[in-house]
C-alpha positions in Angstrom: 0.0 0.0 0.0 1.1 3.6 -0.7 1.0 6.6 1.6 1.1 10.3 1.3 -1.3 13.3 1.1 -2.7 14.1 -2.3 -5.0 17.0 -3.4 -7.3 16.3 -6.3 -8.9 19.4 -7.9 -11.4 19.0 -10.7 -14.8 20.5 -11.4 -16.2 17.3 -12.9 -17.8 15.1 -10.2 -17.2 11.9 -12.1 -13.4 12.6 -12.2 -13.2 13.6 -8.6 -15.0 10.5 -7.5 -13.2 7.9 -9.6 -9.7 9.4 -9.0 -10.4 10.0 -5.3 -11.7 6.5 -4.8 -8.7 4.9 -6.6 -6.1 6.9 -4.7 -7.8 6.1 -1.4 -7.8 2.4 -2.2 -4.1 2.7 -2.8 -3.6 4.0 0.7 -3.3 7.7 0.0 -4.9 10.4 2.1 -7.0 12.3 -0.4 -8.4 15.8 -0.2 -10.9 16.9 -2.9 -11.3 20.4 -4.3 -14.4 21.1 -6.5 -12.9 24.1 -8.4 -9.9 26.4 -8.5 -11.0 28.6 -5.6 -11.6 25.6 -3.4 -8.1 24.3 -4.3 -6.5 27.6 -3.6 -8.1 27.7 -0.2 -7.0 24.2 0.7 -3.5 24.9 -0.5 -3.1 27.9 1.7 -4.7 26.2 4.8 -1.3 25.6 6.4 2.1 27.1 6.0 3.9 25.8 2.9 2.1 23.2 0.8 0.5 20.5 3.0 0.5 17.8 0.4 2.9 15.3 -1.1 1.4 15.6 -4.6 -1.2 17.7 -6.5 -3.5 16.6 -9.3 -5.0 19.7 -10.9 -7.4 20.1 -13.8 -6.3 22.9 -16.1 -9.9 24.2 -16.9 -11.7 24.9 -13.7 -13.9 27.8 -12.4 -11.9 30.2 -10.4 -8.1 30.0 -10.7 -7.1 27.6 -13.4 -4.8 24.6 -12.9 -2.1 26.6 -14.6 -2.6 29.6 -12.2 -2.4 27.3 -9.2 0.6 25.5 -10.6 2.5 28.8 -11.2 1.6 30.0 -7.7 2.6 26.7 -5.9 5.8 26.3 -7.9 7.0 29.7 -6.7 7.1 28.4 -3.1 7.3 24.6 -3.3 8.8 21.7 -5.2 5.8 19.5 -4.6 5.1 17.2 -7.6 2.2 18.5 -9.8 0.3 16.5 -12.4 -2.1 18.5 -14.6 -5.2 17.1 -16.3 -5.6 18.4 -19.8 -8.2 18.3 -22.5 -7.8 15.9 -25.3 -5.9 17.8 -28.0 -4.6 20.7 -26.0 -0.9 20.7 -26.9 -0.6 24.4 -25.9 -1.9 23.6 -22.4 0.6 20.8 -22.1 3.5 22.9 -23.1 2.5 25.9 -21.0 1.9 23.5 -18.0 5.4 22.2 -18.2 6.7 25.8 -18.6 5.0 27.0 -15.4 6.5 24.1 -13.4 4.2 21.0 -13.8 6.0 17.7 -13.6 3.6 15.7 -15.8 0.3 15.8 -17.5 -2.5 13.3 -18.2 -4.8 13.8 -21.2 -8.6 13.4 -20.7 -10.2 11.0 -21.1 -7.7 8.9 -19.1 -7.7 5.6 -17.3 -7.4 5.7 -13.6 -4.7 3.1 -13.8 -2.6 5.4 -16.0 -3.0 8.2 -13.5 -2.0 6.0 -10.6 1.1 5.0 -12.5 2.0 8.6 -13.0 1.4 9.4 -9.3 3.6 6.5 -8.2 6.3 7.6 -10.6 6.3 11.2 -9.3 6.4 10.1 -5.7 9.3 7.7 -6.5 11.2 10.7 -8.0 10.6 12.7 -4.9 11.9 9.9 -2.6 15.0 9.6 -4.9 15.6 13.4 -4.6 15.4 13.1 -0.8 17.8 10.1 -0.8 20.2 12.0 -3.0 20.0 15.0 -0.7 21.6 12.8 2.0 24.8 12.3 0.0 27.0 14.6 2.0 29.5 16.6 0.0 28.8 14.8 -3.3 29.1 17.0 -6.4 29.1 16.5 -10.1 31.4 18.7 -12.1 31.4 19.1 -15.9 32.6 21.9 -18.3 30.9 25.1 -17.0 28.6 23.2 -14.6 28.8 22.3 -10.9 26.0 20.4 -9.2 25.9 20.0 -5.4 23.7 17.0 -4.9 23.4 17.3 -1.1 22.2 20.9 -1.2 20.4 20.7 -4.6 22.4 23.6 -5.8 23.6 24.4 -9.3 26.3 26.8 -10.5 26.9 27.6 -14.2 30.1 29.4 -15.1 30.4 30.2 -11.4 27.0 31.8 -11.0 24.1 30.2 -9.0 21.1 29.0 -11.0 17.7 28.2 -9.6 16.2 25.1 -11.3 13.0 23.2 -10.9 13.3 19.6 -9.8 12.7 18.4 -13.4 15.4 20.7 -14.8 17.8 19.7 -12.1 17.3 16.0 -12.9 17.8 16.6 -16.6 21.0 18.6 -16.0 22.3 16.0 -13.5 21.8 13.2 -16.0 23.7 15.1 -18.8 26.4 16.4 -16.5 27.2 13.1 -15.0 28.3 11.9 -18.5 29.5 14.9 -20.6 29.6 14.2 -24.3 27.3 11.2 -24.1 24.1 11.6 -26.2 20.8 10.7 -24.5 17.6 10.2 -26.4 14.4 11.9 -25.5 13.1 8.6 -24.1 16.1 8.0 -22.0 15.8 11.5 -20.5 12.1 11.0 -19.7 12.8 7.6 -18.2 15.3 9.2 -15.9 12.8 11.9 -14.9 10.1 9.3 -14.2 12.4 6.7 -12.7 10.5 4.2 -14.7 9.6 3.3 -18.2 8.0 6.5 -19.7 4.9 5.9 -21.9 3.8 9.5 -22.6 4.7 12.0 -25.3 8.5 12.3 -25.5 8.1 15.8 -26.9 7.7 16.8 -23.3 11.5 16.4 -23.1 12.0 19.2 -25.5 10.1 21.6 -23.2 12.2 20.6 -20.2 15.4 21.1 -22.3 14.1 24.5 -23.6 13.3 25.6 -20.0 16.8 24.5 -18.8 18.5 26.3 -21.7 16.7 29.5 -20.8 18.4 29.4 -17.4 21.9 28.1 -18.1 22.8 29.3 -21.6 24.1 32.7 -22.6 21.9 32.5 -25.6 19.1 29.9 -25.4 18.7 30.1 -29.2 22.4 29.2 -29.7 23.2 26.8 -26.9 26.8 26.1 -25.9 26.2 23.7 -23.0 23.1 21.5 -23.7 23.6 20.6 -27.3 21.1 19.0 -29.7 22.3 16.0 -31.6 20.0 16.0 -34.6 17.9 12.8 -34.9 19.1 11.4 -31.6 18.7 13.6 -28.6 20.8 15.8 -26.4 24.2 15.9 -24.7 26.2 18.2 -22.4 29.2 19.6 -24.3 32.4 18.0 -23.0 34.7 21.0 -23.7 
């Protein structure tokens, strides 16, 4: 059985009921929000964010899932899964840009969502375990990563990365010059076999470049290897 506190926010009763029931059966403590305003209230009920994971529908009355995601991400690294409409590529991309960790497209199977929830919580546990590695660092050309303190410096300057961006950079910096496919990068992010849209990788890479490159349109550190994937430059 699993454990942890999860907030599920969706204005569709059928989604709330099925998802809430399934997560409860898995052993999670589930809090339900019926719209964006309700979710906002529950998220600010305590100091910080009193949940281990959030499941937010993008289109809700009151603050949207994107609004909530942006607000939460400014103060917490809690995993966030967005629920998006069927062909809403723009919502998916924007969701990742404002800090979501994953998205699930409606209509979805509850089993699929449970798999994504478990993957995100596994990632969080791995992050915490890594944080216990006293003094361990990864150094690559232009990049230094302090794993214990979750700190990144690029060309000597500190850079603030989201958890997903940190994990991508950590993977690339651990083996400079090695090319990783989009699927390999997403598998690393999920700590399991990734079955979603690998184009989500491009969004994570784009966001990372915005923070670590002098010119994100002409990257020097995270390099595209056409037709294969990405690598960290080894010189």
